[in-house]
N, C-alpha and C positions, 0 to 999 in steps of 0.2 A: 782251688780259686772260689769265692763266694761272689753273688751276685748282688748288685747296687740295687736297692730301690729306693725310689724316690717318688713323691706327691708334689703336684701343682696344679691349683686352680686353673693356671692358663698357663699355654706354652706355644711357641712358635718353633715349627720344624721347618728349618730355613734350608731352601736352593737344592733341595732333594727331585730326583727323578719321581713324579708321582706315575705309579701304573695300578689304574683301578679296572679289572674285569667287568664289575658288577656297572660302570657306566660308559668303558669306553675311553676313558680320559688315558692320557699319556703326553706328557709334559714337565717340564721343569719348573716348579712353584712352590709357592712357600704354603706350607698348611698350619693351620689356627685351631687350635682346642681349648675350650673355655668350658669350665666347669664339665668336663670329661665328654663333651660333644665336638663334633665339627661346627666351626664357626666362619665365617667372612673375615674377622678383623680379629684383635687380642691386644689388651694393653700396652703399653709401652716397659711397662716392667715386667712382662712377662719370662718366662724362663724360656731361653734359647737355647734348642738343638740344633748343631750345625750338621747338617746331611748331604752337603757340597760331594759330589762326586757317588754318593749312596740312591739307593732308590728306597722310595715308600710306599707301600702296598698295603691293604687290608689285611688287616691279624691272619698269619696262616693258622691252618685247620688241620690234623691230622685224625682222622676218622676211624683208626685202628690203633690203639694201644693199650699196653699191659703195664697198670700200676700197683697192681699186686695185693693193693688193701683192699678189702681187709684179709687179716689171716697170713699173710705172706711178706711181713714188713722186714724179714732176713734179706730180700732180694730187692725190694725196692717199696718206697711210702709216697703215698699222693702229694707229700712236700717236697720230696727229691725229685719223683716224676715231674711234678711241675715246673720243678725249679730246672730240669734238663729242657723239657717244652720251652721254656721261656729262653732259653741260652739259644736253642736250636731256632728260636724265630715263629715259635707257634702259642697263640692266643687261647687257643680254643683245640681241646684232644677229646676223643672218646675212646672212652676205657669199656674192655671188654670184662665179661660176666664169669670169667674163668677163677673165681677168688675161694675165698674158704672163710665162710660159707659164700656160696655162688651169688648171683645178684639177681635172686628169684623171690625176693619178696621186697614189699615196698619199705618196709624199716631200713634193708640195707640199700637200697638205693637211693633214700631220703640220706643217709648217712654219708654214702658219697660225696653227693651233692653238698650237704651243708661242711664236711672236711675242708673241700677244695675252696669253698668261699672264706673259710676260715684262713687258710694258706695266703688264698688271692693273688698267688702267681700267675693263675691260667685257668679259664673256665673248663670243668670236667663236665663232661656230658656222658650218664651212666648209660650202657646198653644192657639192657637186661636179657635173662635166661628165655628161652625158645620153651625148654622143657623144665621142669622143676628137678633141682639136682643137675642139672645139665644130664642127666641119664637117658635121655631118647626118649621115654613112655609116655608121658603126662605134661600135655602145654599149659604152660604158665598163665594167669589172667591178664591177658595183653591189657585191659582198660584198667585194671586196677595201677598195674605197675607202669603205665602210660601216665597217668594221675599223679604217681610218685616222682615222678621226672624221666622214667627212661625214655631214651628218644628212639630207638630202636630195638630188637630183638634178635637174640644170635645165641648158640650156644658153641661158640668160637675154641677152637682146639679140638672139638669133635664134631662131626658131621650129623644131623638127625637121619638115619639110616631107614628109619621106620615108613613106608610111606605112606600110613595111614593117619601117624600120628604128623605127617609131614605137611600133608594136606589141611589137616586140621590149623594147622598153624599157618597157611596159606590163606584160609576163610578166615580168620580172626584179626591178621595182619590187615584182612581186605574189609574189616566191619570197622576196624579202631582207625583206619586210616593213617598207617605205621610201617615201617618197611623190614623184613626181613634180610638179617645178613647170616649168610652160609658159609660155614667153613665144611668144604665141599671134599668131603676123602669118606669112601667104602675102605674100613679098616681089613676086612677081608682079602682086599685085593692091596694094600697098601703094606700088610703084614709083615709089619715092625721093620720095614724098610728105614734105613738114615741116611741114607744121599741118591740121587737121582739113580734109577735102575740102567745102567747104562756101560758104555767103557769103562769110565774112572772106578764103580765101584765093583766091576768084575778084577781089573789091576788091582784093587784093595784088598779085595777077597771081601767087602764089605756089602752086609745087605742091602738089595736095591729095592727103593721105593717105586712101584711103576707107576707112571704119570695118567691111566685107565684110572686107579683109582680117586682122582679128582674130577676125571672128565665125565665118566659114567653118573656121576652125582649132577653134575650141571647139567647134562642132558636128561634125567630123571627131572631136576627142577624145572628147569624148562618149558616141560610137558607141564606139571601140577602149576607155573604161571599161565600157560595160556589155558587151562581149564577153570582157572578160579581168577584172573586180574589183579591177583594181589601184588604187591610192591616187595621186587627181589632182588637183592644186591649180593653177588658174589664175593667174598674177602679173598684177597693176596691171589687172583689168578696167576695163572706159571704156566702154562701150556699153549701151543701154536693153536693147537684141535680145539681146547677151552674158548680161545679168544674165537674163532672162526664160528663157533657155536652162537656166542653172542653176538656176534657181530650178524650175524643172520636170524637171530629172536630181533633184534633190534629192528632189523629191516621189515619184521611183522608187523612193526608197532608194538609189541610188548613191552610191559613196563619192568625193564631188567636192565640194572648197572650192574657196575663190576670198579676193581680198583686193584693197580699194583704195586709193589712193595719197590721202594728205592733199590734194595739189594737185589732185585730180578730183573731190573733194567742195565744193571752194569755187570753183575760176575757171573759166570756160569758153572758147572759143575769141575769144571779144573780147578776151582780154588780150592775144590777138597782132596786135592793129590797129596799135599801135605798132611791128610787124617788130622787135622788141626779141628777140634773141636765146635772151634768160634766158626768154623764153615758150617754147621751142623744147624739146619733150620726147616721149619716144616710151614708150607710145602719148599722141598731141598731146590737149591741153585739145581737149573735147566741147561741143557747144551745150549750151544749159539742160536741155533734156529729158533728158540722159545723165546730166547731173550729179544732176536729181533723180530717175532712176533709180539712182543709185550710193546716191543716201541713203536710199531707201526699203529698197532690198537691204541696207543695214547693219540697218536697224530691224527687219525682216522676218526675219532670219536668212541669207536665201539670201547674203549677204557674211559671211563670216567675222570678217576684221581687217584694220586698217588699217596701213599701211604707207608709209615714204616713199619707198623707191626711190631713197635718197640716192646724187647721180649727179654726184660731183665734176669740175668741168676748169677747166682755167685761164680767166683773164682772157682771154690772147693767143688761145687755142683759141677762146670764146666771142662774140670780137670779130669774126671772119669774116665775120658778116651771116648772116642766117637759111638759105641755101642750103647755105653751107658749117662753118657752127657747129656741132659735135654736140650732140647731144639730151641731156637732162639736167639735173637742177639737183638742189642740195644741200638737206638735209631735216628732217635729224637735230635742230637747233635752234631751229625753227619750228613742227616736230610738233604739240607741244600747243598751241600757239597756233592755229594754221590748222585744226586738229581742231577746238578750242572754238567760235571762229567760225562753221566750218560747222557744225557739230551740238547746241551748245549755245546759243551767244547766237542762233540760228535759231528755238531752243523746241520742237526735233524730240527732244533726246536728254539724258540729266541724267549728271551728273558718274559715278555708278556704271556705265551704258554704257559710258562715252568708256573707263575703267579696264577694263573687260572686254575691249573690241576690242585693247588694247594689252598682255592679259596672259595672262588663259586661254587664247583662241583659239590665238593664236601657241605658247604652250606645250606645248599639247595635240595640236597640227598636228605640230609637228617634234620633241617631245620625249615626246610623250605623258606630259607632267607631270599629275596631277590632284590633288598634294598638297600644291604651294607654299603661300607666303603667310603666313597667324601661326597656325599651329598650333605649339603646343610641341616645341622640338627641331628645328624645320625651320631650315635654313638661311637665314640674314638677309640675303636680298636684296631690297632695299627702293627707293621711291622717293618724297622728299617735293616736294609739287607747293604752291605759292600759287596759289589758283583765282583771286582778285582782282587779281594782279600785271597793271599793264597797262604794258607796254613797246612800244619800237619799233624794230621791225627795222634793225640797222646790221650789214651783212656785215663790217666792220672790225674787228668784236669777236668773230668767230666763231672757233672751235677749229679748225674745219677747215682743213685748208690751202685750199681752194679758197672762192670766195665768189659762186658764180653762183645764183643767189638771183631771181625775179622778185617778192618781196615785201619788197625795201627800202622804207624808209620806213613800212611798213605798220604800223599802231597794233596791237595785239595780245593779246589778255587768258588769263593762266595760264600760270607758268613753274614750272620745276624748281628747286627749291632747293638738295637735294643726291640724290644716288645714295648708296648703301650695300650694298655688299658683303662680308658676313661682318664682317671686324674695319674693312674699311676706308671712310671716309668722303670721297666727293669731291664736293665744293661750290666755288662761285663766291668764296665767302668764308669766313672762320675760323667754324667753326659749334662 
């Protein structure tokens, strides 16, 4: 299924419910876009998009995806990854640096920016490496990488274990007014675990991944943040204890934020009972108590944003079984529906909150953006969502190059109808 891409100098999005967390606006009204910006009117012959029954919101942002280029185009490409993003309702994504070569040089960072602009389906924000080669030994030149277009720094896929190296990273992020994004894991504690260490891992006789590997690094990094004042963000938080540590750190006024993956809001480690490698992810699916803690963390503001950790792998790679298959799942095209099931259909949250977790929070964290949305003159970066569209997940219809998902055949509610970037409308059908 291919996307339809059309460009219009002027168009009207008619009759949708506007949800704008940037301004607090929530009403049914027309939206006018002229020359790629929000306007107060449009010409009579402007292209018309019928949005009755749909929601119109600022473009969704996923601040944690893996687009695999350069070097791993057998799994995903920037073109196919951003097509998946647009199909899922995302106009902006931040890509992690565990590519080949990794994003530890200005040239590679600039290439990612340039390639995404050539494709033009969604804006790609490169997250550069904390350490050279992601080896954890020597901190990169944050200032040079930021100048090249990096929006944050991470060694995602591995945590920076050396205390002195991480302390230096905190100092540099403070000097450059940047953001550290840490994959919290001590590998000597996780010790090759493939699923959460607990009842399911014991029953399946699989190596268990100890949650202390995440929690110990969160604890250490909170102390480093307290000592330096550098802005710090915990990637894909997954345990109740880690959430509570962040809650306490925020109460101190420390510049600490965090995110949670859609799958960690919905699935528990019981999903691994079938030993399906598509349920193998990192951090792993946790018990119900951790899932509930992550949900509560979102509701009370401890957790700032929802992400997908979109991690494409080939069918051949994922067919190797739980022990050998790489960890990770694709998530851009199922994100809205999974988040809806976890937070809205459960009765915990409403659409206004869900939109906020996918828009204002990540934009403020990575780009310091406060004034996007539907203000007159702002760049039109918008998403149209049908909130009551009921659909069944079929990986064969994904726009991503890979199909590794644990949600095959699952019925989800809520689906993106179109994304709009300035003059460009990207949709699954002609609008």
